Each structure stands twice: as C-alpha cells, then as structure tokens.
C-alpha positions in Angstrom: -0.7 -30.5 22.3 -2.1 -32.4 25.3 -5.6 -31.7 26.6 -5.5 -28.8 29.1 -9.1 -28.0 29.7 -8.4 -27.4 33.4 -5.6 -24.9 32.4 -6.9 -23.1 29.3 -5.0 -20.5 27.4 -6.6 -17.1 28.1 -7.2 -14.3 25.7 -8.9 -11.1 26.8 -9.6 -8.6 24.0 -10.8 -5.0 24.8 -12.0 -2.5 22.3 -12.2 1.2 23.1 -15.2 3.6 23.2 -17.1 0.8 21.3 -20.9 1.2 21.5 -23.3 -1.6 22.5 -24.9 -1.3 19.1 -21.7 -1.4 17.0 -21.4 -5.2 16.3 -23.6 -7.0 13.9 -24.2 -9.7 16.4 -25.4 -7.0 18.8 -27.8 -5.5 16.3 -25.9 -3.3 13.9 -27.5 -3.5 10.5 -25.4 -1.0 8.5 -22.1 -2.9 8.7 -20.9 -6.4 9.5 -18.4 -7.8 12.0 -18.1 -11.4 10.8 -15.2 -12.5 13.0 -16.7 -11.3 16.2 -20.1 -12.7 15.1 -18.4 -16.1 14.8 -16.8 -15.7 18.2 -20.3 -15.1 19.6 -21.6 -18.2 17.8 -18.8 -20.3 19.2 -19.7 -19.5 22.8 -21.9 -17.0 24.6 -23.1 -13.4 23.9 -24.0 -11.2 26.8 -26.9 -8.8 26.5 -26.4 -7.0 29.8 -22.7 -6.8 30.3 -21.2 -3.7 31.9 -18.0 -1.9 32.0 -17.3 -0.9 35.6 -16.8 2.7 34.6 -17.9 4.9 31.7 -14.3 5.8 30.9 -11.3 3.7 30.1 -8.7 3.7 32.9 -11.0 2.7 35.7 -12.8 0.2 33.5 -9.6 -1.5 32.6 -8.4 -1.5 36.2 -11.5 -3.4 37.2 -11.0 -5.9 34.4 -7.5 -6.7 35.5 -8.1 -6.7 39.3 -11.6 -8.0 39.7 -12.4 -5.0 41.9 -14.4 -1.8 41.7 -12.2 0.9 40.2 -11.7 2.9 43.4 -10.7 -0.3 45.3 -8.3 -1.1 42.5 -6.7 2.4 42.9 -7.8 3.9 39.6 -11.1 5.8 39.6 -10.5 8.4 36.8 -8.9 8.8 33.4 -5.2 8.9 33.9 -3.0 11.6 32.3 -0.5 10.5 29.7 2.5 12.1 31.4 5.6 10.0 31.9 5.5 10.4 35.7 1.8 9.8 36.1 0.9 7.2 38.7 -1.7 4.6 38.2 -2.3 1.0 39.3 -0.6 0.8 42.7 2.4 -1.5 43.3 1.4 -4.9 44.8 -2.1 -4.8 43.5 -3.0 -8.4 42.4 -3.9 -8.6 38.7 -5.1 -11.3 36.4 -1.6 -11.3 34.9 0.3 -11.6 38.2 -1.9 -14.4 39.3 -1.6 -16.4 36.1 2.2 -15.9 36.0 2.4 -17.3 39.5 0.7 -20.4 38.1 3.1 -20.9 35.2 1.5 -18.9 32.4 3.3 -16.7 30.0 1.7 -13.3 30.3 1.6 -10.8 27.4 0.1 -7.4 26.9 -0.4 -6.1 23.4 -1.9 -2.6 22.9 -3.3 -0.1 25.3 -2.4 0.0 29.0 -3.6 3.4 30.3 -3.0 2.3 33.9 0.0 4.5 34.7 3.3 5.7 33.3 5.3 6.0 36.5 7.7 3.4 37.8 5.7 0.8 39.7 2.6 1.4 37.5 3.7 -0.1 34.2 2.8 -3.5 32.7 6.0 -5.2 33.7 5.3 -4.1 37.3 1.9 -5.9 37.3 2.5 -9.4 36.2 3.2 -9.2 32.4 6.3 -11.0 31.1 6.3 -8.9 27.9 4.3 -6.1 26.4 4.1 -4.0 23.2 1.9 -1.0 22.8 1.1 2.4 24.4 1.1 3.4 28.0 -1.4 6.2 27.6 -5.1 6.4 26.6 -4.9 7.1 22.8 -2.4 8.0 20.2 -2.4 8.9 16.5 -2.9 5.6 14.6 0.0 6.4 12.2 2.5 8.6 14.0 1.8 7.1 17.5 1.9 10.6 19.0 -0.5 11.5 21.8 -2.3 14.7 20.8 -5.6 14.7 22.6 -4.3 17.3 25.1 -2.8 19.6 22.4 -3.8 23.2 22.9 -5.8 22.4 26.1 -4.9 24.1 29.3 -3.2 21.6 31.6 -2.2 22.1 35.3 0.1 19.6 36.9 1.3 20.0 40.5 0.2 23.6 40.4 2.1 24.5 37.2 -0.1 25.6 34.3 0.7 25.0 30.7 -0.6 23.9 27.3 -1.0 20.3 26.2 1.7 19.0 23.9 2.6 16.2 21.6 4.3 13.1 22.9 5.3 9.8 21.3 3.8 6.7 22.9 4.8 3.3 21.5 6.9 0.8 23.5 8.3 -2.7 23.3 8.8 -3.5 27.0 10.9 -0.7 28.5 12.2 0.3 25.0 10.5 3.1 23.1 10.1 2.0 19.5 9.1 3.8 16.3 6.9 2.3 13.6 5.9 5.5 11.7 3.2 5.1 9.2 2.0 1.7 10.5 -1.7 1.5 11.5 -1.9 0.7 15.2 -4.8 -1.7 15.0 -2.9 -3.8 12.5 0.4 -3.5 14.5 -1.4 -4.8 17.6 -3.1 -7.6 15.7 0.2 -8.8 14.2 2.0 -8.8 17.5 -0.9 -10.8 19.1 -0.6 -13.4 16.4 3.1 -13.6 17.1 2.5 -14.1 20.9 0.2 -17.0 20.2 2.6 -18.6 17.7 5.5 -18.4 20.1 3.6 -19.7 23.1 2.2 -22.6 21.1 5.6 -23.5 19.8 7.0 -23.5 23.3 4.1 -25.5 24.6 3.3 -23.2 27.5 -0.1 -21.9 28.6 -0.4 -18.2 27.9 -2.5 -15.2 28.9 -2.8 -12.6 26.2 -4.4 -9.2 27.0 -5.1 -7.5 23.7 -6.1 -3.9 24.3 -7.1 -2.2 21.1 -7.5 1.6 20.9 -10.1 1.3 18.1 -12.6 2.9 17.7 -11.3 5.6 20.1 -10.5 8.9 18.5 -8.6 10.1 16.4 -10.9 8.6 13.8 -8.4 7.0 11.5 -8.6 4.0 9.2 -6.9 2.9 6.0 -8.8 3.3 2.7 -9.2 -0.5 2.3 -11.5 -0.5 5.4 -13.4 2.7 4.4 -14.0 1.3 1.0 -16.2 -1.4 2.5 -18.6 1.3 3.7 -18.8 3.9 1.0 -22.6 3.7 1.3 -22.5 5.2 4.8 -22.3 8.9 5.8 -18.8 10.1 6.8 -19.2 9.8 10.6 -20.7 6.4 10.4 -18.3 5.2 7.7 -15.2 5.9 9.7 -16.7 4.2 12.8 -17.6 1.1 10.7 -14.1 1.1 9.1 -12.3 1.2 12.5 -14.5 -1.5 13.9 -14.0 -3.6 10.7 -10.2 -3.3 11.0 -10.4 -4.5 14.6 -12.7 -7.3 13.6 -10.2 -8.4 10.9 -7.4 -8.6 13.4 -9.5 -10.6 15.8 -10.2 -13.0 12.9 -6.5 -13.3 12.2 -5.8 -14.0 15.9 -8.5 -16.7 16.1 -7.2 -18.2 12.8 -3.7 -18.6 14.4 -5.3 -20.2 17.5 -7.0 -22.7 15.2 -3.8 -23.2 13.2 -1.9 -24.1 16.3 -4.5 -26.7 17.3 -5.3 -25.0 20.7 -8.8 -23.5 20.0 -10.6 -26.0 22.2 -8.5 -25.2 25.2 -8.5 -21.4 24.7 -10.8 -19.2 26.7 -11.6 -15.9 24.9 -13.3 -12.9 26.4 -14.2 -9.8 24.4 -15.6 -6.5 25.7 -15.6 -2.8 25.2 -14.2 -0.6 28.0 -17.1 1.9 27.9 -19.8 3.3 25.6 -19.2 5.4 22.5 -17.8 8.9 22.7 -19.8 12.0 21.8 -16.9 14.3 22.2 -16.6 17.0 19.6 -12.9 16.2 19.0 -13.9 12.9 17.3 -14.6 15.1 14.3 -11.6 15.8 12.2 -13.1 18.7 10.4 -13.2 21.3 13.2 -16.9 20.8 14.0 -17.9 21.5 17.6 -21.2 19.7 17.8 -21.2 16.3 19.6 -20.1 13.4 17.5 -22.7 10.8 16.7 -20.9 8.1 14.7 -21.0 5.5 17.4 -24.2 3.6 18.3 -25.6 2.5 21.7 -28.5 0.7 20.0 -31.6 1.7 21.9 -29.7 2.8 25.0 -29.5 6.3 26.5 -26.1 7.8 27.3 -22.6 7.5 26.1 -19.0 7.6 27.3 -18.8 9.5 30.6 -22.4 8.8 31.5 -23.8 6.3 34.0 -26.9 5.8 32.0 -26.9 2.5 30.1 -25.3 3.7 26.9 -22.1 4.7 28.8 -21.6 1.4 30.6 -23.5 -1.4 28.9 -21.1 -2.8 26.3 -20.8 -5.6 23.8 -19.3 -8.7 25.4 -18.6 -12.3 24.3 -17.0 -15.4 25.8 -15.9 -18.5 24.1 -14.3 -21.7 25.4 -15.2 -24.6 23.1 -14.0 -27.3 25.6 -16.5 -26.1 28.2 -19.0 -23.5 27.0 -21.8 -24.7 24.6 -22.0 -22.8 21.4 -24.7 -20.3 20.7 -25.6 -19.2 24.2 -27.2 -15.9 25.0 -26.8 -14.6 28.5 -29.3 -12.0 29.7 -28.0 -11.9 33.3 -26.2 -8.8 34.4 -22.4 -9.2 34.4 -19.4 -6.9 34.5 -15.8 -6.5 33.7 -14.8 -7.2 37.3 -16.2 -10.7 36.8 -13.5 -11.7 34.3 -10.7 -12.3 36.8 -12.8 -14.6 39.1 -14.2 -16.4 36.0 -10.7 -17.1 34.7 -9.5 -18.3 38.1 -12.5 -20.6 38.3 -11.6 -22.0 34.9 -8.3 -23.0 36.5 -10.2 -24.7 39.3 -9.4 -22.0 41.8 -11.3 -19.5 44.0 -10.4 -15.8 43.7 -11.8 -15.0 47.1 -8.5 -14.3 48.7 -7.6 -11.7 46.0 -10.2 -9.2 47.4 -12.3 -9.3 44.3 -15.8 -7.7 43.9 -16.7 -9.7 40.8 -18.2 -13.2 40.6 -17.5 -16.4 38.6 -19.6 -16.5 35.5 -18.9 -20.1 34.4 -22.0 -21.6 36.0 -24.1 -19.0 34.1 -22.5 -19.5 30.7 -21.9 -23.3 31.0 -24.8 -24.6 32.9 -27.3 -21.8 32.4 -27.7 -21.3 36.1 -29.2 -18.1 37.4 -26.6 -15.4 38.1 -25.8 -14.8 41.8 -28.1 -12.2 43.3 -26.2 -9.0 43.8 -26.3 -5.2 43.3 -23.7 -3.7 40.9 -22.6 -0.2 41.6 -20.9 2.6 39.6 -19.4 6.0 40.4 -17.9 8.6 38.0 -17.4 12.2 39.2 -20.7 13.5 40.6 -22.6 10.5 39.3 -23.5 7.3 41.2 -25.5 4.4 39.9 -26.7 0.9 40.9 -28.4 -2.0 39.2 -30.4 -4.5 41.4 -32.2 -7.1 39.4 -34.1 -5.1 36.8 -34.1 -1.8 38.8 -31.5 0.8 37.8 -30.9 3.9 39.8 -28.8 6.8 38.5 -28.0 9.8 40.8 -26.9 13.0 39.2 -26.8 11.4 35.7 -25.0 13.3 33.0 -25.5 13.6 29.2 -24.0 15.8 26.5 -25.3 19.4 26.2 -27.5 18.8 23.2 -29.7 16.4 25.3 -32.2 17.5 28.0 -30.9 17.8 31.6 -31.7 14.7 33.6 -33.5 14.5 36.9 -31.1 14.2 39.9 -32.8 10.9 40.8 -33.7 8.6 37.9 -35.2 5.1 38.5 -35.8 2.7 35.6 -37.1 -0.8 35.2 -34.7 -2.2 32.6 -36.9 -5.2 31.8 -39.7 -2.9 30.5 -37.6 0.1 29.7 -33.9 -0.7 28.8 -33.6 2.7 27.2 -34.3 4.5 30.5 -37.0 6.7 29.0 -39.4 6.6 32.0 -38.5 7.8 35.4 -40.3 5.7 38.0 -38.9 7.6 41.0 -42.4 8.9 42.0 -44.2 5.7 41.2 -42.1 3.3 43.3 -41.0 5.3 46.3 -40.3 2.4 48.6 -38.0 0.6 46.2 -36.3 3.8 45.3 -35.6 4.6 48.9 -34.2 1.2 49.7 -31.9 1.2 46.6 -30.9 4.8 47.1 -29.9 4.2 50.7 -27.7 1.2 49.7 -26.2 3.2 46.8 -25.3 6.2 48.9 -23.8 3.9 51.6 -21.7 2.2 48.9 -20.5 5.5 47.6 -19.6 6.8 51.1 -17.6 3.6 51.7 -15.8 4.1 48.4 -14.9 7.7 49.3 -13.6 6.6 52.7 -11.5 3.8 51.2 -10.2 6.1 48.4 -9.2 8.8 50.9 -7.5 6.3 53.2 -5.7 4.1 50.6 -5.2 5.8 47.2 -5.8 9.5 47.2 -2.4 10.6 48.3 -0.8 9.1 45.2 -2.7 11.6 43.1 -2.0 14.7 45.2 1.0 17.1 45.3 3.1 17.0 42.2 0.8 14.4 40.6 -2.3 16.5 40.9 -3.7 17.7 37.6 -6.6 19.3 35.9 -7.5 19.8 32.3 -9.7 22.5 30.8 -11.6 20.5 28.2 -13.4 21.7 25.0 -15.9 18.9 24.8 -19.6 19.5 25.3 -19.8 17.3 28.4 -21.6 18.8 31.4 -19.7 16.2 33.5 -16.8 18.6 33.4 -18.7 21.4 35.1 -18.1 20.0 38.6 -14.6 21.0 39.8 -14.4 18.1 42.1 -15.0 15.6 39.3 -11.8 13.5 38.8 -13.0 12.1 35.4 -10.7 14.3 33.4 -7.5 13.7 31.5 -6.4 12.3 28.2 -9.8 11.0 26.9 
C-alpha cells in the first residue's frame, strides 16, 4: 500500500475493569502479557494515564468524544434496557469525524453508551459493528445477568432484574452460544483489518473488550497457564491473557497486511479493577481482590488513583520512536484530539476538553499545563501538576473511611497514603476552589443540556448488593449494570 503517514489507520483497544498493575509491562510479576508488552516496546507506555471516570459508560463516552463525561451526555453507568438512552444524537465522536474524512469505521465489542434509538453505534459514526450494547454479558451465553435478583425501579415501576440476551451484528441480534466473547471479538477485529486492507481504505477500529470485567470466565487453556496462582488471581490472569492473545493476533494481521508502519494503536483500560463481591462465582460476599492496582489506592467506583489511573499504550511506528515512557498526566479524552492531530487537523471546533499528545510522545515535549478533573456521584477530584485533590473519596467497606478532603503529592506519594490537607493549606484552598467551581459548572451544564433525557420513564435506580459505600448516597447516579 502507498505511504499514508498523514492518514494513518487507527485502532483503539479498550479493556474493562483492568487494573493499573495487571500488565507485565506495568509491573505485574505473577503473569505475562507478551503481546501488550511488545506493543509498549514499539511505541510509548504511559505511567500516569487516566480514565475520565471510575466506571465504564462515562469513561468510554469521554474517549469517543474528547469531552468530560457530563459534557458528552453520559456521566453514570447506563442500564442495559432496550429503551435506555445514552450518548445524545448529534454528539461528534471519533467515529463520526473519521467517517467524514473517508475512513471505514468499525466497532467490535462493548458499546455501553445507550440502547435506545439514536444512541446506538450506527447513530454515532460507525459503518458497522459487532458486539454488545450493554455493560457486560456472560462470556458463553451472551446473556446479561448482572441485574438478576436485584431490585430495579424504572420510571417508577419496581421489579426484579432479569436475564436478557445481548449480542448484535449491526441491527441484527445474533446468537453464538458457547463461543467465548473475547475470542469472538478478536476474530471479528482481524476480519475488519483484513477487509479494509484488501479494499485499500483507511480504517478506524474501536475494539472494546469486556475482559476482565465480571463474570470471571475463561477457557481452561488460559487458566492452565496460571495453575500456580490462587483461584481469584488465576482467573484474572487467564482473562487478561486471553485478551492479550487476541491483541497479538490483531497486530499479526496488521503486520501481514503490510500496514503496521501507518497504523496508530491506542490501548487503555476504562477504569480500575472491580472489588465488587459478585466477581466471586462461589457466593462469597467479601470484596473481590483478584485485580491489582499495583501500589495505588482505590478501585473501580473510586476517584483515588486506583480507580482512574489505568494501563495505557500508544504505537505508531511511522512517527513515534520505540521504547518511550511518558510520565506526564494524560487522559482518555485526549485520544480524539491526538488522532485528529495525526491527520493534520485541529479538534478545537469539536468542543473537546482533551489535548493532542503527539508532541509529548513524538518529540518528548512537556505536556500542556492543565488541571484534569473528575466527578462520580458524591466524589469530585482534580490533578494539577503533582497535586491530587479528592473530595468525599470512597472505598469499599473493608477499608478505613477516608477524610472528606484528601490532598496528596503524587510525585512523593503516588499511593495517596499521606493527607497533606493540613500541611499545605494555601495550595489546598486554591485547588479546592477551582475544583468546586468546575463541579458547579458541570452540574449546571448537565441540568440544562442532558438531565431531561434520563428523567420520566427513563429514570431508574438499582438496589445493589456490593460492599461499595458509594451507593449509600441516594443522589448518586453511578448505579446500573456494573
């Protein structure tokens, strides 16, 4: 194929509930991820990359729109009901912008940005898609069962959660009973690359794995690799290893088609590892501890580092030198403006909050000075330089309650063990004032622009059985199929 370094193919791969410490290139020592390690060696590995939310729907909304979740119209986990709203019609996405520029756009795997008409993948710039609309399904039957036997109230009507099938090829519901989802998605991704290369068209592939999100399922061939590990860690390693194998097969196809030099690949997790008790498949009610955040505090649902700092890699052999390590703070909302910059275009007119990372990863320039903010239910957080502020931070119930105001110096204390709120009052006050102002603006924007879509018949609550204190606040929207 002709040289297309100004119009690279684009592959964005997202894992699910995948902890910062659960790749060998990110520090895991009890299992290996050779294909993702090789992806890291071929480009750059981020040490301070963040999801824009500690749960999946808003995190993925930020990735695709380049905006903070509430500004993208998705600030909480979305229910997997077939009339559930999500990403609003007309919202620019990476897929819609690349399709406008002649790219073939394909989604394989998890969407979780709305079931209702106007919120599905084909409504937001994808030419084709194969996967699930909801947040998670059984890896073999492809049934959604995370809400089973939980009390669900939708539009004022109370009931019990139920099983529902969730596997689609475009608008057609399809059945592949007994096929392991991670392998199904990997095979379809390879097919997307093969067809696009044969047709000589630039392509955007968004590959959204559900692994290693619960239910904790993996074929024996993957578990056999880790028989030396205890059961909770073994199944986590097996699920990540299956994902790693599929990424290896995808990259092998890219190489086989002779397009590796001109293909930009991003990899990230959508949030930190889950501690929810329903990760266990043996009825245990204590928090699950199979996933690793490395040395970080927190987990899925939490705005401490373990909930939002995630493994992330970028490779583009034509432009990005191999073996780079990027310590600058970056986030999922930066992917869209970075890809647009790779096409030689500015994403400023798309209303993005993210920034172009290419000068950082290609030329090793300093990252743009900025504060990154987060919000999730009653929690709000900000990172400015090395200072990290968490307001009303939440952890699972087996961990000590956290101060309402927690200030950390991440350079000296990446694990957020020491609260500096009393020692650095001037810096605390300045950062707190900006953080609370940002949150107030988010609430105002949400109320004026998006809240109505989630009211009336679309309003829902779920009574959850997990040990998360984050559910205790009735105004917290971060509930749903998790």
